[in-house]
RODO-2510 file (C-alpha; in nm, 4 decimals, decimal comma):
residues 247
     n   res          X          Y          Z
     1     m     1,3904     0,7908    -4,8588
     2     s     1,0627     0,7065    -4,6753
     3     v     1,1946     0,3370    -4,6514
     4     e     1,5092     0,4466    -4,5009
     5     l     1,3055     0,6798    -4,2300
     6     r     1,0827     0,3823    -4,1493
     7     r     1,3844     0,1536    -4,0952
     8     g     1,5396     0,4230    -3,8984
     9     g     1,2618     0,4664    -3,6812
    10     v     1,2340     0,0897    -3,6101
    11     r     1,6207     0,1085    -3,5053
    12     l     1,5701     0,4126    -3,2838
    13     f     1,2356     0,2916    -3,1252
    14     f     1,2822    -0,0944    -3,0562
    15     t     1,6194    -0,1104    -2,8963
    16     i     1,6789    -0,3438    -2,6123
    17     p     1,6978    -0,0625    -2,3530
    18     n     1,3800     0,1032    -2,5143
    19     i     1,2082    -0,2274    -2,4835
    20     f     1,2703    -0,2457    -2,1056
    21     t     1,1669     0,1186    -2,0871
    22     l     0,8289     0,0530    -2,2569
    23     l     0,7748    -0,2565    -2,0206
    24     n     0,8081    -0,0101    -1,7468
    25     l     0,5144     0,1788    -1,8920
    26     v     0,3254    -0,1311    -1,9514
    27     s     0,3483    -0,2325    -1,5889
    28     g     0,2508     0,0857    -1,4773
    29     f    -0,0618     0,0787    -1,7095
    30     i    -0,1456    -0,2625    -1,5741
    31     s    -0,1039    -0,1319    -1,2293
    32     i    -0,3623     0,1272    -1,2955
    33     y    -0,5972    -0,1554    -1,4221
    34     f    -0,5659    -0,3583    -1,0858
    35     a    -0,6019    -0,0358    -0,8784
    36     v    -0,9364     0,0118    -1,0690
    37     m    -1,0426    -0,3612    -1,0282
    38     s    -0,9710    -0,2968    -0,6300
    39     n    -0,6711    -0,5337    -0,6206
    40     y    -0,4498    -0,3092    -0,4376
    41     m    -0,1647    -0,5371    -0,3464
    42     l    -0,1082    -0,6652    -0,7250
    43     s    -0,1346    -0,2888    -0,8392
    44     f     0,1357    -0,2045    -0,6018
    45     a     0,3363    -0,5221    -0,7247
    46     l     0,3092    -0,3912    -1,0721
    47     i     0,4683    -0,0654    -0,9490
    48     l     0,7511    -0,2469    -0,8144
    49     i     0,8093    -0,4563    -1,1196
    50     a     0,8162    -0,1137    -1,3171
    51     v     1,0823     0,0183    -1,0806
    52     v     1,2959    -0,3004    -1,1804
    53     f     1,2243    -0,2575    -1,5462
    54     d     1,3452     0,1298    -1,4975
    55     g     1,6582    -0,0022    -1,3523
    56     l     1,7278    -0,2551    -1,6151
    57     d     1,6841    -0,0096    -1,9160
    58     g     1,9532     0,2189    -1,7698
    59     f     2,1858    -0,0722    -1,6893
    60     v     2,1347    -0,2318    -2,0410
    61     a     2,2007     0,1031    -2,2117
    62     r     2,5260     0,1551    -2,0423
    63     k     2,6533    -0,1933    -2,1109
    64     l     2,5438    -0,1562    -2,4612
    65     n     2,6707     0,1833    -2,4947
    66     a     2,3184     0,2591    -2,6351
    67     a     2,2324     0,6043    -2,4195
    68     n     2,1007     0,8376    -2,6291
    69     d     1,8678     1,1828    -2,5875
    70     f     1,5714     0,9556    -2,7233
    71     g     1,5937     0,7105    -2,4518
    72     r     1,6331     0,9454    -2,2062
    73     e     1,2848     1,1291    -2,3003
    74     l     1,1191     0,7817    -2,3319
    75     d     1,2210     0,6979    -1,9926
    76     s     1,0681     0,9945    -1,8476
    77     l     0,7363     0,9691    -2,0145
    78     c     0,7077     0,6130    -1,9119
    79     d     0,8453     0,6797    -1,5565
    80     e     0,5635     0,9447    -1,5278
    81     v     0,3045     0,6993    -1,6070
    82     s     0,4265     0,4190    -1,3734
    83     f     0,5795     0,6112    -1,0916
    84     g     0,3547     0,9541    -1,1071
    85     v     0,0043     0,8411    -1,2251
    86     a    -0,0043     0,4903    -1,1270
    87     p     0,0403     0,5651    -0,7269
    88     a    -0,1825     0,8490    -0,7524
    89     f    -0,4474     0,6547    -0,9229
    90     l    -0,3883     0,3575    -0,6535
    91     l    -0,4441     0,6256    -0,3637
    92     l    -0,7550     0,7497    -0,5212
    93     e    -0,9072     0,3935    -0,5662
    94     v    -0,8718     0,2824    -0,2379
    95     t    -1,0045     0,5982    -0,1046
    96     l    -1,2975     0,6246    -0,3277
    97     n    -1,3928     0,2225    -0,2261
    98     n    -1,3130     0,2776     0,1417
    99     n    -1,3649     0,6555     0,2424
   100     p    -1,5494     0,8205    -0,0212
   101     e    -1,5890     1,1350     0,1923
   102     l    -1,2168     1,1862     0,1688
   103     a    -1,2091     1,1651    -0,2006
   104     i    -1,1861     1,5439    -0,3047
   105     y    -0,8414     1,5277    -0,0621
   106     a    -0,7248     1,2257    -0,2828
   107     i    -0,7930     1,3839    -0,5791
   108     i    -0,6202     1,6728    -0,5012
   109     i    -0,2993     1,5083    -0,3357
   110     g    -0,2899     1,2436    -0,6196
   111     a    -0,2692     1,5292    -0,8760
   112     i    -0,0109     1,6946    -0,6658
   113     f     0,1470     1,4010    -0,6597
   114     a     0,1489     1,3318    -1,0385
   115     a     0,2323     1,6885    -1,1075
   116     f     0,5206     1,6995    -0,8757
   117     g     0,6538     1,3747    -1,0282
   118     a     0,6427     1,5277    -1,3608
   119     l     0,8486     1,8335    -1,2345
   120     r     1,1164     1,5903    -1,0873
   121     l     1,1542     1,4312    -1,4015
   122     a     1,1756     1,7555    -1,5887
   123     r     1,4496     1,8769    -1,3493
   124     f     1,6431     1,5536    -1,3556
   125     n     1,6271     1,5807    -1,7635
   126     l     1,7627     1,9478    -1,7359
   127     f     2,0366     1,9214    -1,4850
   128     g     2,1475     1,5236    -1,5540
   129     s     2,2693     1,2672    -1,2994
   130     k     2,4694     1,3636    -1,0033
   131     e     2,6306     1,1638    -0,6962
   132     f     2,3377     1,2086    -0,5143
   133     f     1,9382     1,2577    -0,5667
   134     e     1,8195     1,6074    -0,5640
   135     g     1,4843     1,5527    -0,4187
   136     l     1,3445     1,2007    -0,3616
   137     a     1,3721     1,0074    -0,6861
   138     i     1,0360     0,9267    -0,8357
   139     p     1,0515     0,5450    -0,8612
   140     g     1,1439     0,5552    -0,4637
   141     a     0,8533     0,7953    -0,4094
   142     a     0,5996     0,5799    -0,6081
   143     f     0,7390     0,2835    -0,4160
   144     f     0,6790     0,4535    -0,0732
   145     v     0,3138     0,5570    -0,1691
   146     g     0,2462     0,1890    -0,2701
   147     l     0,3637     0,0652     0,0566
   148     t     0,1684     0,3525     0,2320
   149     v    -0,1617     0,2522     0,0467
   150     n    -0,1199    -0,1035     0,1623
   151     c     0,0012    -0,0768     0,4994
   152     v    -0,0901     0,2768     0,6713
   153     y    -0,4225     0,3271     0,4774
   154     d    -0,6175     0,0812     0,6664
   155     i    -0,5033     0,1886     1,0104
   156     s    -0,5391     0,5891     0,9447
   157     p    -0,6569     0,7230     0,5913
   158     i    -0,5711     1,0699     0,7139
   159     a    -0,2298     0,9733     0,7757
   160     a    -0,1795     0,8018     0,4616
   161     l    -0,2855     1,1037     0,2575
   162     f    -0,0465     1,3094     0,4506
   163     l     0,2476     1,0812     0,3806
   164     v     0,1718     1,0947    -0,0005
   165     l     0,1428     1,4549     0,0299
   166     i     0,4781     1,4925     0,2010
   167     t     0,6222     1,2464    -0,0399
   168     a     0,5421     1,4789    -0,3349
   169     f     0,6981     1,7776    -0,1832
   170     l     1,0248     1,5715    -0,1402
   171     m     1,0427     1,5155    -0,4949
   172     v     1,0626     1,8681    -0,5817
   173     s     1,2791     1,9636    -0,2664
   174     p     1,6294     2,0558    -0,2941
   175     i     1,7186     1,8124    -0,0312
   176     a     1,9972     1,5520    -0,1098
   177     f     1,9221     1,1974    -0,0970
   178     p     2,2197     0,9569    -0,1057
   179     s     2,2612     0,7072    -0,4024
   180     t     2,4968     0,4270    -0,4134
   181     k     2,7405     0,5968    -0,6534
   182     t     2,9651     0,6952    -0,3922
   183     s     3,0876     0,5413    -0,0569
   184     i     2,9545     0,8203     0,1373
   185     g     2,5950     0,7395    -0,0179
   186     i     2,6591     0,3533     0,0320
   187     k     2,7458     0,4303     0,4062
   188     s     2,4366     0,6434     0,4321
   189     v     2,2019     0,4083     0,2864
   190     a     2,3293     0,1538     0,5143
   191     v     2,3025     0,3528     0,8071
   192     s     1,9179     0,4371     0,7411
   193     l     1,8592     0,0414     0,6505
   194     v     1,9755    -0,0172     1,0340
   195     g     1,7396     0,2758     1,1324
   196     g     1,4474     0,1102     0,9219
   197     l     1,5115    -0,2244     1,1211
   198     i     1,5127    -0,0481     1,4415
   199     y     1,1847     0,1416     1,3379
   200     f     1,0357    -0,2116     1,2487
   201     g     1,1439    -0,3717     1,5821
   202     i     0,9741    -0,0931     1,7979
   203     w     0,6609    -0,1090     1,5739
   204     l     0,6393    -0,4843     1,6455
   205     l     0,6626    -0,4252     2,0132
   206     i     0,3967    -0,1692     1,9961
   207     a     0,1623    -0,3605     1,7693
   208     m     0,1494    -0,6467     1,9569
   209     v    -0,0677    -0,8623     1,7143
   210     e    -0,0238    -1,1362     1,4734
   211     f     0,0285    -1,0456     1,1177
   212     s     0,0591    -1,2647     0,7836
   213     v     0,4072    -1,2958     0,6392
   214     i     0,3218    -1,0670     0,3500
   215     s     0,2004    -0,8044     0,5941
   216     l     0,5350    -0,8340     0,8031
   217     v     0,7212    -0,8071     0,4616
   218     l     0,5128    -0,4768     0,3417
   219     w     0,5640    -0,3200     0,7068
   220     l     0,9415    -0,3921     0,7019
   221     l     0,9815    -0,2375     0,3410
   222     f     0,7795     0,0654     0,4729
   223     y     0,9893     0,1464     0,7730
   224     l     1,3163     0,0650     0,5744
   225     m     1,1916     0,3431     0,3361
   226     l     1,0539     0,5640     0,5926
   227     s     1,3975     0,5564     0,7362
   228     y     1,5817     0,6324     0,4035
   229     i     1,3466     0,9312     0,3569
   230     t     1,4074     1,0787     0,7288
   231     i     1,7536     0,9663     0,8186
   232     s     1,9716     0,9034     0,5146
   233     p     1,9408     1,2880     0,3887
   234     i     2,0597     1,3825     0,7482
   235     v     2,3533     1,1397     0,7824
   236     f     2,4553     1,1973     0,4018
   237     n     2,4821     1,5625     0,4301
   238     n     2,6754     1,5315     0,7585
   239     m     2,9316     1,2958     0,6007
   240     m     2,9597     1,5226     0,2910
   241     r     3,0441     1,8051     0,5408
   242     k     3,3107     1,6233     0,7425
   243     a     3,4523     1,4771     0,4109
   244     q     3,4866     1,8508     0,2848
   245     k     3,6470     1,9558     0,5859
   246     m     3,9036     1,6847     0,5796
   247     k     4,0295     1,8013     0,2333
***
């Protein structure tokens, strides 16, 4: 009996989707390490890699018809490390090393971000997937925080801390953010991407300084995400109301 239980455990634990989920966690753990080593760019890159693994585990699970409750719970635990704790730790480390006088604010805001990320994941597990995101999805929030630390923080630490705090509250908000599961969601995201390009173009005209290619890419991604956060919910809700009136 014990042998069968152990075999069952191995089959339960180390499925292909779960391996991708664990790679998500490993990426988040290594991200924390590089944050401690003051390599903020690489720390952010590991968060981005975790986002990729997080997308792959669900995709593979659906393709293999291997989705189950265990995988869902494991995914949430790993997401909290990679997208809740790792970005918060990145914010704290950059503050401790560059603006220690703001450390207490970074601790509080980082703790709020990690806690609200856990709440966001718990709500998702309870109510399940919808045709839109109720509150900002935690991978997107982590991605935006990583961009904020690597772009905005050098210009204004206070602004960066404020953006992270707002992002934390957006995760637990009832605001509907579009996904690409519906045609209206795709259109809303597309409009926000155009808005992001406009944001980026205006910023380039105002900045009027030379940037490295990596910096330009990071700023472009930052403004695309900023546009998704600020524009896409408005566009999505307007499109949904018009679609309902037409029925």
